[in-house]
C-alpha positions as CSV (number, residue, x, y, z in Angstrom):
1,M,6.2,4.0,30.0
2,L,7.9,6.5,32.8
3,T,9.6,9.5,31.1
4,R,12.0,12.0,32.0
5,P,12.4,15.3,30.9
6,S,15.1,15.9,28.5
7,P,17.7,18.6,27.9
8,V,17.2,18.6,24.0
9,A,13.7,20.0,23.4
10,V,11.8,20.4,20.4
11,P,11.6,23.8,19.2
12,T,8.4,25.6,20.4
13,D,7.5,26.5,17.1
14,E,7.5,23.2,15.7
15,Q,5.6,21.2,18.9
16,H,2.9,21.0,16.2
17,W,4.2,18.8,14.1
18,I,4.7,16.7,17.4
19,D,1.1,16.9,18.2
20,T,-0.1,16.0,14.5
21,V,2.2,13.0,14.5
22,T,1.0,11.9,17.8
23,T,-2.8,12.2,16.6
24,L,-1.9,10.4,13.3
25,A,0.2,7.6,15.0
26,A,-2.5,6.7,17.3
27,G,-4.5,5.8,14.2
28,F,-1.7,4.0,12.5
29,A,-1.2,1.5,15.4
30,E,-4.9,0.5,14.7
31,T,-3.4,-1.3,11.7
32,V,0.0,-2.6,12.7
33,A,-0.8,-6.3,13.5
34,D,-2.7,-6.5,10.0
35,D,-0.2,-4.7,7.8
36,D,2.4,-7.1,9.4
37,I,0.6,-10.0,8.6
38,A,-0.6,-9.3,5.2
39,A,3.0,-7.6,4.3
40,R,1.2,-4.7,3.2
41,L,2.6,-1.2,2.6
42,P,0.5,1.4,4.6
43,I,0.4,3.9,1.8
44,E,-2.9,5.5,3.4
45,H,-0.6,6.3,6.2
46,L,2.2,7.5,4.3
47,R,-0.3,9.8,2.2
48,A,-1.9,10.9,5.6
49,L,1.5,12.4,6.7
50,A,1.8,13.9,3.4
51,D,-1.3,15.4,3.4
52,S,-0.5,16.9,7.1
53,G,2.0,19.1,5.5
54,L,5.0,17.0,7.0
55,D,7.0,16.0,4.0
56,T,6.9,19.4,2.5
57,A,7.9,21.3,6.0
58,F,11.4,19.2,6.1
59,L,12.4,20.8,2.9
60,P,15.0,23.8,3.2
61,V,13.2,27.1,3.5
62,E,14.9,28.3,0.0
63,H,12.8,25.3,-1.5
64,G,9.5,26.1,0.0
65,G,9.9,24.1,3.4
66,Q,10.4,25.4,7.2
67,G,13.9,23.4,7.6
68,V,12.3,21.6,10.4
69,S,15.1,20.8,13.2
70,Y,16.6,17.1,13.6
71,A,15.3,17.3,17.2
72,T,11.8,17.4,15.6
73,L,12.8,14.8,13.1
74,G,14.2,12.4,15.8
75,Q,10.9,12.8,17.9
76,I,8.7,12.0,15.0
77,V,10.5,9.0,13.9
78,R,10.3,7.5,17.7
79,I,6.6,8.5,18.0
80,L,5.9,6.5,14.5
81,A,8.1,3.5,15.4
82,R,6.5,3.0,18.7
83,S,2.8,2.8,17.0
84,H,3.7,1.4,13.6
85,P,7.6,0.6,13.1
86,A,7.3,0.0,8.9
87,V,5.6,3.4,8.8
88,A,8.5,5.0,10.6
89,T,11.1,3.2,8.3
90,V,9.3,3.9,4.8
91,W,8.6,7.5,5.9
92,L,12.4,8.2,6.8
93,M,13.6,6.5,3.8
94,H,11.2,8.7,1.9
95,I,12.1,12.1,3.5
96,G,15.9,11.3,3.4
97,A,16.1,10.3,0.1
98,A,13.8,13.3,-1.2
99,H,15.9,16.1,1.3
100,A,19.2,14.2,0.1
101,L,18.4,15.2,-3.7
102,V,17.2,18.6,-3.0
103,T,20.4,19.3,-1.2
104,T,23.1,17.9,-3.3
105,A,21.6,17.9,-6.8
106,P,22.1,20.3,-9.4
107,A,20.0,23.6,-9.0
108,E,17.5,22.8,-11.7
109,A,17.3,19.0,-10.6
110,A,17.1,20.2,-6.8
111,A,14.3,22.8,-7.6
112,F,12.5,19.6,-9.7
113,Y,13.0,17.1,-7.0
114,A,11.4,19.8,-3.9
115,G,8.6,20.7,-6.6
116,E,7.9,16.8,-6.6
117,L,7.6,16.4,-2.8
118,R,5.6,19.2,-2.3
119,A,3.3,17.7,-5.0
120,G,3.0,14.4,-3.0
121,K,5.4,12.3,-5.3
122,R,7.0,9.5,-2.9
123,F,10.7,8.8,-2.9
124,A,12.9,5.8,-2.1
125,N,16.4,4.8,-1.5
126,A,18.4,2.3,-4.0
127,L,21.9,2.1,-2.4
128,S,22.5,-1.7,-1.0
129,E,23.3,-4.3,-3.9
130,P,24.4,-7.6,-4.1
131,A,28.2,-7.2,-4.1
132,G,28.1,-4.3,-1.7
133,G,27.7,-6.1,1.5
134,N,28.2,-3.6,4.5
135,H,29.9,-0.7,2.2
136,F,26.2,0.0,0.8
137,L,27.3,3.4,0.0
138,A,30.5,2.6,-2.2
139,S,28.9,0.7,-5.2
140,Q,30.0,-2.4,-6.9
141,Q,28.0,-1.6,-10.4
142,D,29.7,0.1,-13.1
143,A,27.4,2.7,-15.2
144,S,27.8,2.7,-18.8
145,P,28.6,5.8,-20.6
146,V,26.0,7.1,-23.0
147,D,25.0,10.3,-24.6
148,G,23.9,13.0,-21.9
149,G,25.4,10.9,-19.0
150,W,25.4,7.1,-18.0
151,S,23.1,4.0,-17.8
152,L,22.8,1.2,-15.1
153,T,22.1,-2.3,-15.7
154,G,22.0,-4.2,-12.4
155,R,20.1,-4.5,-9.1
156,K,19.4,-2.8,-5.9
157,L,18.4,-4.5,-2.6
158,F,16.0,-4.0,0.3
159,V,14.5,-1.0,-1.0
160,S,11.8,-0.3,1.2
161,G,8.5,1.4,-0.1
162,S,9.7,1.0,-3.4
163,E,6.4,-0.1,-5.2
164,A,5.1,3.4,-4.1
165,A,8.5,5.3,-5.3
166,D,8.3,7.8,-8.1
167,H,12.0,8.8,-7.6
168,L,15.0,6.9,-6.3
169,F,18.0,8.2,-4.7
170,L,20.8,5.6,-6.4
171,N,24.3,5.2,-6.3
172,A,26.8,3.7,-8.9
173,R,30.3,3.7,-9.9
174,V,31.2,6.2,-12.4
175,D,34.8,6.2,-13.8
176,G,36.0,4.0,-10.7
177,H,34.5,6.4,-8.2
178,P,31.0,6.3,-6.4
179,A,28.3,8.7,-7.7
180,F,24.9,9.5,-6.8
181,F,21.7,10.1,-9.0
182,G,18.3,11.0,-8.8
183,V,16.4,8.3,-11.0
184,T,12.6,8.7,-11.9
185,V,10.9,5.1,-11.9
186,D,10.3,4.1,-15.7
187,E,9.9,1.3,-18.1
188,T,13.7,0.2,-17.6
189,V,12.7,-0.3,-13.6
190,S,11.3,-3.7,-12.6
191,F,10.4,-5.6,-9.5
192,P,11.2,-9.1,-9.3
193,P,8.9,-11.3,-7.1
194,I,9.6,-9.9,-3.5
195,D,11.4,-12.4,-0.9
196,E,9.8,-11.4,2.0
197,T,11.5,-10.8,5.3
198,M,10.5,-12.1,8.9
199,G,10.0,-8.9,10.7
200,M,9.1,-5.3,9.5
201,R,7.4,-6.8,6.7
202,A,5.1,-4.0,6.0
203,T,7.9,-2.0,4.3
204,R,7.7,-4.3,1.6
205,S,11.5,-4.0,1.4
206,R,12.4,-5.5,-2.1
207,T,14.7,-5.9,-4.9
208,I,14.6,-3.4,-8.0
209,A,16.3,-4.6,-11.3
210,F,17.6,-1.9,-13.8
211,D,17.9,-2.4,-17.3
212,A,19.9,0.3,-19.1
213,T,18.4,2.8,-16.5
214,P,19.4,6.3,-17.9
215,L,21.7,8.2,-15.4
216,P,21.4,11.8,-16.7
217,S,24.7,14.0,-15.8
218,A,21.9,16.6,-15.0
219,R,20.4,14.5,-12.1
220,M,24.2,13.6,-10.7
221,C,24.6,14.9,-7.4
222,G,27.6,16.5,-5.7
223,I,29.4,15.9,-2.7
224,P,27.4,17.0,0.6
225,P,28.9,19.9,2.5
226,V,30.9,18.9,5.3
227,D,28.4,19.9,8.0
228,Y,25.3,18.1,6.2
229,A,23.9,15.2,8.2
230,N,21.9,12.8,6.6
231,L,18.4,12.3,7.8
232,I,18.4,8.6,7.7
233,T,21.7,8.4,9.4
234,V,20.5,10.9,12.2
235,G,17.1,9.1,12.2
236,F,17.6,5.5,12.2
237,A,18.5,5.2,16.2
238,F,15.0,6.7,16.9
239,I,13.4,3.6,15.1
240,S,15.1,1.1,17.5
241,I,14.3,3.5,20.2
242,G,10.6,3.5,19.6
243,I,10.4,-0.3,18.9
244,A,12.0,-0.7,22.3
245,E,9.6,1.7,24.1
246,S,6.9,-0.4,22.2
247,A,8.2,-3.4,23.8
248,L,8.3,-1.9,27.5
249,D,4.8,-0.9,26.6
250,A,3.7,-4.7,26.1
251,L,5.9,-5.8,28.9
252,S,4.1,-3.5,31.5
253,A,0.6,-4.4,29.8
254,T,1.4,-8.3,30.2
255,A,2.9,-7.7,33.8
256,H,0.0,-6.3,35.3
257,R,-2.6,-9.0,33.9
258,A,-3.5,-11.2,36.6
259,K,-2.3,-14.9,35.6
260,G,-4.0,-17.4,38.0
261,G,-4.3,-14.8,40.9
262,A,-0.4,-13.7,40.4
263,V,0.7,-10.5,39.0
264,L,4.0,-10.6,37.3
265,A,4.6,-6.8,38.0
266,E,5.1,-7.8,41.5
267,Q,8.0,-10.6,41.2
268,Q,11.3,-8.8,41.9
269,W,13.1,-10.4,38.9
270,V,10.5,-8.6,36.6
271,K,11.1,-5.4,38.6
272,Q,14.8,-6.0,38.6
273,E,15.3,-6.7,34.8
274,T,12.7,-4.0,34.0
275,A,14.5,-1.3,35.5
276,M,17.9,-2.2,33.7
277,V,16.2,-2.2,30.4
278,W,14.2,1.3,30.8
279,A,17.7,2.5,31.9
280,Q,19.1,1.0,28.8
281,V,16.5,2.8,26.6
282,T,16.7,6.1,28.3
283,A,20.3,6.5,28.0
284,T,20.3,5.4,24.4
285,L,17.6,7.9,23.6
286,L,19.9,10.7,25.0
287,M,22.5,9.7,22.7
288,A,20.2,9.9,20.0
289,E,19.0,13.3,21.1
290,R,22.5,14.5,21.4
291,T,23.2,13.3,17.9
292,A,20.4,15.3,16.9
293,W,21.4,18.5,18.5
294,L,24.7,18.3,16.9
295,A,23.1,17.7,13.9
296,D,20.9,21.0,14.3
297,G,24.4,22.9,15.1
298,K,25.8,21.7,12.1
299,N,28.7,19.8,14.0
300,P,30.7,17.6,11.8
301,Q,30.5,15.4,14.9
302,A,27.0,14.6,14.2
303,M,27.4,11.8,11.8
304,P,29.7,9.7,13.9
305,A,27.8,10.3,16.7
306,A,24.6,8.8,14.7
307,T,26.7,5.3,13.8
308,E,27.8,5.2,17.7
309,T,24.0,5.7,18.7
310,K,22.3,3.2,16.0
311,M,24.9,0.4,17.1
312,L,23.6,0.8,20.6
313,A,20.0,1.3,19.8
314,N,19.8,-1.7,17.6
315,E,21.0,-4.0,20.4
316,V,18.9,-2.2,23.2
317,A,15.7,-3.1,20.7
318,K,16.3,-6.3,20.9
319,T,16.9,-6.6,24.5
320,A,13.7,-4.7,25.4
321,A,11.7,-7.1,23.1
322,A,13.6,-10.5,24.5
323,L,12.5,-9.3,27.9
324,A,8.9,-8.7,27.1
325,L,9.0,-12.0,25.5
326,R,10.2,-13.9,28.9
327,V,7.4,-11.7,30.5
328,G,4.9,-12.8,28.2
329,G,5.6,-16.3,28.4
330,G,4.0,-18.9,25.7
331,G,1.2,-16.3,25.1
332,A,3.7,-13.9,23.6
333,Y,4.7,-16.2,20.9
334,L,0.9,-16.2,19.5
335,V,0.0,-14.2,16.5
336,R,-2.4,-12.4,18.4
337,S,0.4,-11.1,20.8
338,P,1.8,-7.9,19.7
339,I,5.1,-9.2,21.4
340,Q,6.0,-11.6,18.7
341,R,5.9,-9.1,16.2
342,I,7.8,-6.6,18.1
343,V,10.7,-9.4,18.5
344,R,10.5,-9.8,15.1
345,D,10.8,-6.1,14.3
346,A,13.6,-5.6,16.9
347,Q,15.9,-7.2,14.7
348,A,15.6,-5.4,11.7
349,G,17.6,-2.2,12.8
350,A,20.7,-4.1,13.4
351,L,20.4,-5.7,9.8
352,M,19.9,-2.2,8.2
353,A,23.2,-0.5,6.9
354,Y,25.4,0.2,8.6
355,S,24.9,-3.3,10.5
356,V,25.7,-3.3,14.1
357,P,29.0,-5.6,13.3
358,F,30.2,-3.1,10.9
359,S,29.5,-0.1,13.0
360,Q,31.2,-1.8,15.9
361,E,34.3,-1.8,13.9
362,I,34.2,1.8,12.9
363,V,33.5,2.7,16.5
364,G,36.1,0.6,18.0
365,Q,38.8,1.9,15.5
366,A,38.0,5.3,16.6
367,V,38.1,4.7,20.5
368,L,41.5,3.0,19.9
369,E,43.0,5.8,17.6
370,A,41.8,8.3,19.7
371,G,43.6,6.6,22.8
372,V,47.1,6.6,21.1
């Protein structure tokens, strides 16, 4: 796909992580179709990323990591999503949950979770719930007081990579207020039969049931610093951007394939519509890179910018996938075509919290209030 230089560059001393992930992602792409068909969590790919040292590198320096930049985070997620969106999604959730716990948990718990990440243990986010809707950070489930803390009985929904998780970043309502905890998966945690999604199937996103699961006060997280940017929030848009780029890759391959002597890449409408989609993807990438730049500068505007960017990136991914489907024609509906999977995967981002409609409301309100 056509590319242009960007004003937001990966730090020179972090370029080797881009090179490492690029090499690994080429291998991940070889299983993306089979993983989707089987709805199989590509755990070996996730372990390969951990074994490379990448997960540990994202830990803060004081916890034995390298404090890798948000600029590098975005490009890693984008590269992974272009090759294997499920790997990108589960990895981002994993590293985001671990980073949030290490950053906001009490000192002893933070050191514990950092050690667990260095040891190769896996993390997941258990935040969405049946009554939560789009307000997934404001839990509707009350934790019950017990000795040493609280306990939770309830359910969390759409927990990606949960089957492989050792620890969860979980929210509950404590004394009427939202609270976040680190929870170790134990016998009080169970997994009801999975209700598979139509797209992004290899994330194995599923429900978790909790039955008096302990929430120790020693594992209760504090309020993050005002300049803290959540890795997942910053990285989300890059998933959709990677999917959009994979749609353009598939579109180009299809358009250059001769069909009955005709080459679609020579058709005026294909050139015109491809141009607009490419420009939209490029513009969205620049917005995502700006978000990473703000986060690296510890600018509080990073999180609002991330919401704006995710909203746009989710829709652009769907637009790019729809055009690839049009160019691919009937052949793009066949199971062997990567386009049909890309079309399904492109829908996922818009449904993930914050959903596009909810984001539109937040962004629209901010724009209107700024103009008063």
